[in-house]
SEKE-606915 format. One record per residue: residue in three letters; y, z, x of N, C-alpha, C, CB in turn. Coordinates in steps of 0.001 Angstrom, whole numbers, plus 500000, padded with zeros to 6 digits. Glycine has a CB too. Layout:
N
ALAYZXYZXYZXYZX...
// end
This chain:
272
UNK316320847568612696315898848802612242316987849841612521314594849162612872UNK317154850744611630318222851792611736317664853114612003319049851873610488UNK318201853916612823317709855385613014318179856181611847318264856072614384UNK317257856868611330317487857816610217318127859108610639316201858129609537UNK318965859523609964319580861000610271319260861953609280321126861025610363UNK319254863162609758318768864194608798319722864379607768318491865505609435UNK319300864579606488320026864755605249320957865995605361319028864905604056UNK322112865931604842322866867185604611323778867371605799321908868441604422UNK323707866743606935324732867151608099325970866131607799324024866915609825UNK327152866701607862328369865799607626328705865065608813329604866573607195UNK329225863799608708329582863000609843330306863566610951330283861993609433UNK331154864601610710331776865105611793330967865751612805332678865919611388UNK329769866191612467328902866881613417328434865714614523327572867604612581UNK328182864474613953327753863341614999328993862875615943327177861958614146UNK330225863052615293331248862617616084331585863618617246332403862365615224UNK331505864908616853331696865958617937330554865934618892331822867394617341UNK329259865539618657328293865445619536328569864324620435327070865351618904UNK328931863074619753329246861977620674330290861957621647329473860983620008UNK331355862777621283332515863051622164332054863949623248333712863691621397UNK331175864924622999330617865922623967329760865140625037329699867046623186UNK328949864249624523328108863538625413328935862472626329327011862833624558UNK329972861912625727330846861134626549331512861781627637331786860577625795UNK332106863103627357332775863960628343331716864293629337333421865262627707UNK330571864731628884329537865157629968329202864012630871328185865684629322UNK329056862771630305328712861753631195329828861379632157328291860606630444UNK331100861504631649332262861238632675332240862128633847333646861413632025UNK331949863435633509331836864510634635330774864187635589331537865931634072UNK329587863697634931328443863352635788328690862372636773327368862907635038UNK329419861149636084329695860132636967330664860529638038330168859013636252UNK331813861136637700332770861676638689331971862409639806333817862670637985UNK331108863389639406330256864172640407329609863297641323329194865013639750UNK328853862257640787328100861379641714328936860445642587327163860552640930UNK330031860032642059330949859274642981331594860044644043332004858649642234UNK331899861299643720332467862271644696331482862376645878332712863718644018UNK330205862740645555329222863058646495328852861817647287328039863658645821UNK328918860611646585328528859404647341329629859025648326328237858214646377UNK330987859274647956332042859108648888331935859884650059333233859373648318UNK331585861317649819331472862231650903330364861803651829331244863620650401UNK329213861174651334328126860949652174328221859636652983326920860972651370UNK329183858811652513329360857591653265330605857487653948329227856480652449UNK331502858528654102332756858538654632332550858222656103333475859853654368UNK331802858915656676331481858830658146331086857318658482330234859873658535UNK330115856839657772329772855513657931330922854478657687328671855262657059UNK331756854629656713332829853756656430333856853684657583333482854189655168UNK334060854922658196335058854994659227334502854323660382335475856404659555UNK333254854387660801332619853579661813332696852112661653331276853928661895UNK332548851778660391332677850235660096334094849724660478332416849908658486UNK335075850614660558336496850245660769336764850145662234337460851271660122UNK335850850500663029336136850719664466335203849728665231335875852286664915UNK335783849076666211334962848101667118335553847958668417334839846691666527UNK334539847696669397334744847460670633334631846027671007333942848227671320UNK334080845230670077333532843868670055332459843510669264333179843526671207UNK331818844489668648330413844307668002330656844030666532329432845648668177UNK331931844167666015332225843934664654333454842955664559332490845289663932UNK333444842135663494334556841309663087335485842001662235334111840135662421UNK336576842350662628337553843161661836338424842268661128338385844105662689UNK338957841193661868339929840136661392339034838919660779340926839600662693UNK338906838905659427338054837972658930338850836596658833337485838465657584UNK340089836526658723340829835330658670340553834390659747342179835616658656UNK340374833163659549340256832002660527339287832398661689341725831600661137UNK338285833181661257337320833455662453336447832136662735336281834775662098UNK336360831698663893335676830587664473334239830973664572336259830194665832UNK333318829915664521331904830139664894331724830714666303331138828834664794UNK332503830335667156332348830845668658332734832182668707333207830069669720UNK333717832658667916334167834155667959332882835013667231335774834381667030UNK332418834430666252331327835200665520330141835286666335330946834567664186UNK329918834190667130328621834177668005328982835177669243328208832510668585UNK330195835327669641330557836195670771330375837737670260332134835867671270UNK330739837919668927330711839303668389329063839612668346331524839405666782UNK328333838596667903326915838894667793326279839136669132326206837785667096UNK326673838439670090326109838634671449326699840059671991326535837330672464UNK327779840438671733328374841713672248327552842742671552329983841885671948UNK327166842694670169326455843717669502325050843868670133326377843410668007UNK324547842686670744323270842750671306323185843083672807322644841518671059UNK324431843419673294324722843911674750324570842611675554323637845160675320UNK324509841382675062324390840213675967325804839872676274323588838967675328UNK326342840602677255327764840364677681328067839090678263328171841325678621UNK327081838360679163327466837103679684327657836089678609326486836638680648UNK326761836074677525327022835112676409328177835525675738325901834991675427UNK328510836681675444329685837114674635330922836586675284329769838673674498UNK330929836724676704332220836388677537332339834787677210332048836759679366UNK331229833944677369331321832621677237331721832143675834330112832083677637UNK331223832993674911331700832553673514333038833030673152330766833035672442UNK333579834101673595334895834444673468335823833593674157335067835696673862UNK335585833084675216336382832108675980336519830830675216335757831830677343UNK335371830437674681335361829235673836336308829330672510333869828975673410UNK336141830602671968336864830868670818338385830733671145336492832249670281UNK338846831331672280340222831356672598340813829932672919340416832287673755UNK339910829024673209340333827678673475340766827106672099339171826817674171UNK340142827434671084340499826940669629341727827886669128339092827084668523UNK341657829151669427342778830019668902343211830854669958342390830882667706UNK344180830401670647344818831048671908345525832212671492345811830111672684UNK346049832420670299346848833576669989346077834602669078348147833114669309UNK344851834654669333344065835494668429343762836896669482342528834571667840UNK344431837857669096344570839110669931343079839828669811345892840149669324UNK342474839841668761341105840473668504340111839832669518340587840220666932UNK340124838489669626339230837734670549339447838128671981339449836228670408UNK340773838248672374341054838464673668340847839804674075342283838086673937UNK340913840815673237340677842269673512339036842348673686341296843290672194UNK338229841588672733336761841649672879336371840978674218336034840936671651UNK337087839952674582336666839381675830336829840169677036337314838216676026UNK337981840848677053338215841818678254337217843017678199339757842413678239UNK336906843396676963335868844485676849334562844131677256335749844961675522UNK334202842875677049332857842363677487332837842225679009332522840957676810UNK333975841769679537334081841653681036333943842964681716335408841040681449UNK334552843963681099334578845365681579333197845898681433335609846257680794UNK332447845586680370331204846271680279330082845464681109330816846434678746UNK330344844241681482329527843584682483329562844110683930329904842217682506UNK330651845064684156330855845547685485329783846725685669332412846037685698UNK329550847185686739328453848151687090329184849537687155327682847760688553UNK330322849596686977331057851023686925331598851326685633332247851132687913UNK331800852534685258332357852920684036333934852665684041332000854403683776UNK334488852327682867335881851877682826336619852736681842335996850376682445UNK337869853113681971338670853889680863338762853158679648340097854218681274UNK338762854019678586338794853458677157340008854116676408337363853781676341UNK340605853255675699341580853730674694341314853093673316343032853407675157UNK342096853501672314341792852985671020343314852420670461341056854245670031UNK343272851614669681344543851048668919344170851094667395344943849405669400UNK344946851770666647344693851916665242345933851032664434344671853612664855UNK345550850045663676346492849143662986346037848949661673346662847833663649UNK346994848365660864346744848174659426346100846729659174348133848344658607UNK345026846388659612344462845124659324344217844903657960343307844932660005UNK343663845853657134343383845702655846344615845548654762342576846801655567UNK345846846126655144347002846022654287348131845291654865347449847311653912UNK348261845156656086349447844397656705348895843552657879350633845433657251UNK348193842401657662347530841730658710348421841258659817346818840632658176UNK349697840664659215350579840117660321351101841279661201351828839295659709UNK351461842352660620351926843515661420350934843957662541352175844703660476UNK349585843942662017348461844412662883348195843377663956347150844670662045UNK348308842189663623348070841181664672349180841141665830347991839790663984UNK350452841467665332351535841553666228351288842766667282352863841741665389UNK350868843975666634350591845075667542349426844845668409350385846301666805UNK348444844204667912347349843933668781347553842903669893346271843523667984UNK348611841986669566348875841047670686349589841623671963349714839933670152UNK350380842856671529351038843565672679349975844325673434352184844558672194UNK349000844895672654347919845692673399347040844710674192346987846558672368UNK346805843494673584345825842569674155346619841941675580345398841304672921UNK347834841811675488348577841361676713348476842326677717350006841092676475UNK348839843604677428348785844708678330347444844876678966349159845929677641UNK346286844796678191345043845055678630344628843824679633344096845247677382UNK344949842636679197344650841462680046345450841538681358344984840129679285UNK346561842001681365347249842084682626346724843008683630348554842420682403UNK346287844235683072345626845361683899344167844855684215345587846854683045UNK343449844156683447342184843790683713342140842563684882341549843390682337UNK343327841937684646343403840769685733343802841321687142344539839617685292UNK344253842441687174344367842980688519343249843590689175345309843876688538UNK343408843738690445342038844102691251341873845641691105342104843671692982UNK340537845838690963340129847210691010340250848071689757340857847819692016UNK340563847462688608340695848166687265340288847401686217342018848582686961UNK339572848099685229339219847483683896339425848542682858337713846933683843UNK340033847975681823340332848799680638339619848404679410341750848774680356UNK339171849091678574338469848813677381339348849371676263337027849422677394UNK339339848589675102340241848905673946339385848796672705341518847914673860UNK339337849899671977338701849943670686339626849607669610338120851245670434UNK339298848617668766340298848397667583339850849009666443340541846969667228UNK340804849567665673340581850211664436341380849835663285340726851507664608UNK340889849693662124341595849211660934341801850498660153340773848063660092UNK343110851083659985343435852229659238344198851879657908344248853150660109UNK344598850559657694345332850138656498346518850937656186344474850160655356UNK347110851524657158348331852400656961347997853545655934349597851510656420UNK346893853937655796346381854992654785346319856228655385345028854708654217UNK347172857282654896347127858552655596345760859245655721348029859453654933UNK345042859111654570343720859691654552342789859145655532343146859551653276UNK342876857727655565341959857068656513342365857466657926341981855501656344UNK343717857522658247344188857901659550343692859178660010345593857928659581UNK343490860143659067343078861495659308341599861414659799343245862397657995UNK340821860614659168339456860394659432339203859649660716338867859688658327UNK340061858757660908340164858064662283340341858953663408341294857116662331UNK341421859802663234341791860790664318340774861749664548343024861524664018UNK339933862276663628338919863180663632337719862559664315338630863629662265UNK337485861214664105336382860452664856336736860394666393336222858908664258UNK338031859987666606338406859683667995338593861067668788339778858783668019UNK338956862070668235338969863322669039337508863794669241339840864464668317UNK336481863427668613335107863788668891334603862874669950334227863721667637UNK335270861812670210334693860768671150335191861000672579335094859296670686UNK334496861709673527334982861969674780335325860830675658334109862733675391UNK334951859578675281335289858479676073336639857941675766334305857463675930UNK337232858208674643338485857654674369339672858676675044338609857468672719UNK340501858004675864341393858757676556342752858863675889341501858232677851UNK343109857932675009344364857919674337344334856925673089345474857524675357UNK345276857084672231345356856305670938346740855666670944345137857250669602UNK346724854249670677348053853695670499348078853499668958348318852296671377UNK348878854069668211349106854089666800349608855420666370347875853737666061UNK349957855629665178349573854493664120350768853737663736348921855078662768UNK350696852739662724351834851925662510352876852710661635351405850587661846UNK352529852982660338353353853625659281353554855089659822352610853583657761UNK354723855546659475355081857046659661354022857926658936356585857387659050UNK353805857503657779352892858443656891351417858581657576352725857775655281UNK350917857516658130349731857528658868349805858351660135349362856183659172UNK350920858157660805351025858812662129351228860438661830352344858129663022UNK351970860746660830352198862157660486351008862880660034353196862268659460UNK350049862029659360348789862682658825347796862865660032348094861758657625UNK347898862071660995346962862158662100347388862908663251346624860900662536UNK348739863008663351349268863745664567348604865132664767350824863946664436UNK348439866201663746348066867402663842346593867478664484348205867986662537UNK345785866476664016344417866359664554344429866094665990343648865290663872UNK345267864991666416345292864625667920345809865668668616346088863412668272UNK346825866472668153347424867565668947346453868663669102348699868096668312UNK345805869019668049344648870298668136343622869777668995343878870781666605UNK343274868444668934342195867932669811342626867608671160341588866748669247UNK343793867698671480344316867310672737344011865904673234343862868224673681UNK344240864999672343344125863482672583345514863045672356343048862678671585UNK345911862126673361347212861644673454347367860560672388347510861139674861UNK348472860644671606348826859555670583350176859050670831348754860065669114UNK350226857672670964351527857045671210351716856005670132351620856407672651UNK352638856245669228352920855363668047354096854382668489353346856274666695UNK353880853134668457354955852217668867355886851866667674354341850917669466UNK355563852176666613356368851700665384356771852881664416355493850624664544UNK356194854010664421356655855038663518357886855712663984355617856030663310UNK358838855905662915360116856410663296360541857774662706361089855425662940UNK359646858379661875359956859643661308360390860688662196358897860099660637UNK361482861302661977362062862268662857361037863460663076363433862772662258UNK360080863637662192359107864853662313358266864612663529358131865044660992UNK358083863527663980357150863135665120357826863613666345356852861539665211UNK359257863654666443359777864062667722359599865592667887361269863650667854UNK359104865990669107358921867365669417357770867833668622360161868186669152UNK356798867003668141355726867478667317354700868300668139355050866298666633UNK354540867864669391353552868527670330353468867677671636352066868658669637UNK352841868311672531352712867872673912351890866519674076352036869003674717UNK351079866355672933350057865205672924350585863962672200348712865657672217UNK351764864248671452352222863200670493353488862514671058352527863835669051UNK353485861232671035354636860426671654355138859370670556354120859621673071UNK356331859206670490356931858185669629357773857284670627357863858865668415UNK357427855757670450358058854887671344359424854465670834357199853722671591UNK359608854560669519360974854176668941361885855126669186360993853946667522UNK363187854677669382364237855578669602364596856232668182365470854821670283UNK365475857403668200365905857964666978366563856913665947366878859061667320UNK366390857131664822367036856240663842368555856331663756366486856519662510UNK368995857214664649370456857521664791370989856260665483370770858921665667UNK370304855688666384370681854583667182370752853323666461369807854446668256UNK369974853243665169370116852219664387371134852348663211368886851934663961UNK371353853681662750372196854009661766373643853900662295371855855344661251UNK373952854336663387375344854340663952376005852896663823375303854801665515UNK375397851984664517376059850622664535376176850107662984375134849528665489UNK375247850403662254375173849695660881376338850330660114373678849915660063UNK376514851654660233377620852478659568378871851973660020377550853995659873UNK378887851872661364380287851370661928380716850026661377380247851222663516UNK379730849092661154379968847964660697380446847916659253378907847276660909UNK379732848707658477380051848910657019381501849308656868379129850014656371UNK381850850389657616383145850963657428384237850242658167383123852357657830UNK384109849804659343385199849148660043385249847723659951385174849467661377UNK384135846967659785384139845520659747384178845060658351382954844943660449UNK383141845423657571383031844999656235384107845765655336381568845239655747UNK384615846787655863385591847620655183385094848006653704386979846846655135UNK383822848507653718383321849032652422383170850515652502381973848392652028UNK383624851032651470383635852564651343382480853023650492384992853095650695UNK382027852215649703380819852519648800379742851443649078381233852512647189UNK378506851994649236377329851193649500376215851772648758377005851104650968UNK375217850997648408373992851439647851372951851417648899373596850616646685UNK371988852336649012370974852391649872369553852129649045371061853765650608UNK368753851349649424367436851173648774366323851570649754367240849685648294UNK365445852521649343364543852901650246363439853501649433365124853802651270UNK362202853783650171361017854305649621361104855849649707359776853736650355UNK361169856496648644361230857921648623360050858767649114361485858276647335UNK358915857933649278357632858429649748357384858319651115356611857817649122UNK358256857430651692358046857132653180358973857949654086358291855606653474UNK358343858709655006359097859599655763360133858897656652358194860418656557UNK359848857665657269360804856933658020362011856477657161360129855757658650UNK361654856025656004362736855468655139363789856804654777361991854733653660UNK363151857856654482363961859084654177364850859414655378363023860327653836UNK364288859453656591365044859609657849366238858638657963364106859399659038UNK365740857416657793366938856512657950368035856514656936366492855188658007UNK367717856701655622368744857091654686369558858142654988368246857370653547UNK368980859359655384369734860485655897370665860093656948368853861518656404UNK370180859384657943370984859061659079372209858291658679370193858296660071UNK371990857163657858373071856299657623374053856908656610372561854976657159UNK373573857817655691374543858649654968375343859568655783373880859423653985UNK374713860114656821375592861108657565376525860481658412374823862042658392UNK376156859195659029377195858489659837378148857909659074376682857490660668UNK377980857472657743378893856874656980379697857781656064378253855914656278UNK379224859174656028379851860087655194379756859548653711381310860309655669UNK378696858945653362378610858373651966377981859397650999377747857032651958
// end
């Protein structure tokens, strides 16, 4: 069955009406998506943060680890401890499990323990995230193995995304329990979050960001890496004096602050 149209109207009228309808629908969809994103942004950030109640690293998760997380979420810390220990027998190098284990042990104590957060790119660079977490897990385990002290660590997945890093920083600044933040990994993420930490007076220590803008950013912002000058000088010296090359090409990401800093340093040291 065909719909009948009114006689006498030229086809162009229906074409224009169709285009107008499509444009209107696209704006409506965009409006709804924007408002939906705004309404769930807080919840989505909380889903990226875990003391032990969420599984953030999905790869190779054992049943014991998942059982430990479930027990942790139920505040059944003795069961969580037993399950996390069993999981570590199968996967000794899993930093998420070790951090959750030490958090469960700390929470089973009768006194409050200091808390910090570590923000890593689980969703975008899993290997990098795991290596960073292994360092934090080792330090936490050594602290918690000593007498008279327990440290809790909150794991956060920021995906090296500056927008997510800003939301993470806002959430952490509003949490009075968190005393400091280890992160972020990429310079873009650290630079995006640093103003929020600084204004909120929450200590941020980035172990891997090397953008020069982070140096002297504020009294609450620290960078563990040395200046790129210390990397650029020996490389430039090798190029000029050992390889005897007067012309070299540099390949870098023009959108990454640390890449730009390193390129400027190598060019300055080499007079290229």
